[in-house]
N, C-alpha and C positions, 0 to 999 in steps of 0.2 A: 049586226052590220059585219060583211066580209069583204075582203079585197082580195086582188090577186096578191100571190105571194111578192114578197120584196126578197131580192136575191143578193146575198153577201158572199164574199169570197176570202177565206182564210188560207194564207201560205205557210203557216207554220202551227204547232201546238201552242205556242206561246201567243201568237196571234188570235187564235181561238180563245185562249183564257182572257186575253184583252176585251175581245169582244162581250165575253161574259161578264168581265169586271164592270164595263160601262152598262149592261143590263142590271147588274146586281145594284148600282148606284141610284137606279129609277123604279125598282120594284117597291110596291106597296103592300101593307098586309092585306092577306086574301088573295093576291095574285097566284096564277097556276100557269106554269109553262110546262108543255109537253115536248119531250125530245124523242125523236126517232132516227135512226140510222143503223148501218150494220155494226157489228163487233169492231172496234177500234176506229170508229168514224169520227170521234171527238166529243161525245156526248159527256162523258165525265169532266175532260179537260174543260169545256165549258161551264159545267157546274163549278168546277175548283175556281175559275174566274168570278163567277157569280157570289161565292163565299167571300171573295177579297172585296168585291163591290158593296156586299152587305158588312163588310168590316167583321166578319166572323174571325176569331183569333186564328193566328197564323198556326198555332199547335195543333188545331183541329184538323187532321190530315184527311182531306175529302177523297173518298173512293167509293167505288160503285156498291150498292148496298144489295148486291145480287142475292145474298141468303137472308139478310133481315127485313127485306121489302122495303123499310123507310129508316134512314140514318137521320138523325137530328143533331144539327149544328147550332148551338145557342151562343150568346154572347156577343153578338153583332146588333147592328141597327135594327134587325128582324131576326128571328128565327127561321133556318133553313131546314126545310123538310125535303129531302132527297129519296125519292122513290125510284125502284127498278122494278119493272112489271114483266121482266123477261119470263120468269119461272110460272107466271099464271096463265092459266088454261083459259078461262072465261070470266065474266062479269060476276057470278056466283061466287067465285073463290075471292075476288076483290071486295065484295061485300061481307063475306065470311072474315076476311082479316081486318075489318073495320076500317078500311081505306077511306071511305066517304065521311066518315065521322072527321077525320083529319083535314080532309079538304073542305067541309063545311065549318069548322071551326076555326079555320086558319086566320080569317080576318078577325075576328075576335080575340083570339091569343097572340097576336102580333107575328104571324108566320108567313112565309111563301112556300109554294109546294113546286118543286121541279120534278118530273117524272119521265124516267126513261124508259122507252119502250112504249110508250103510249099507244102507238098503232096497233099493238097486239091485244090491248083490250081498251077500245076507243070510249066505252062508258067510263073509264076513269075521268075523264075530262069534264069539267062542269060546262054550263052553257057558253061562259064567257073564258077564254083562254088564249094564250099566245102558242102557236105551233112552229117549232121548229124541226126542219127535216136536214140532216146532213149528210151530205153525199160525197164520198171521194171522188176527186177528178184530177188523176196524175198525182202529184203530190200536194195539190190544193185541196181544199174542202169547200164545197159550194153548200150554202146554207139557205134554205128557202123559208122565209118567216111568214106565217099567215096568222093574222088576227081573226079570232072568231068573237065577235062581240064589241061592244063600244069600249070597255075599259082596255081590251086587248089592243084596239086600235089606238087608244091613247098612250098605252104603253110603248108601242111601236113607235110612235112618235117621239116619244121622249127619249126612247133609246136610240133613235135616228140622230137626235139633237146631242146627246152625249157623246156619240162617236165621232160627231164633227169636228175637223181640226180648229183649233183656237187660233 
């Protein structure tokens, strides 16, 4: 099941991290979130917030795994696998790197995957995933969130509820 994108606006890096933190609080083992947006759009800021929401220890300095392909942040409610697909040329490189093994075992091993630059290698995404496209708009960031599948739709609903003022 796929819906039209839900549009969010962030007015600062701190707000982008807060959106990520709310998402991190509702993620479950096996969830996959794909991020796209130009350099400096705020993808890694959102992942830093997710890490906080997953209760990853603060000494784990979340940064873009551009050269490592995947950084692993353990010690929280769930393990965060943070991938950066920017340097990959095609799906074959993705398979050769063992990426799909990480994605398919994440539910069993209690981890979630957030993949930056998923638009460069769309084959990286499983059938059920949450897509976030971050687009700078003046000093703000517009985030188009599209669920691809039933779990992704549930995740978007839970995230929306987690962001609602109390």
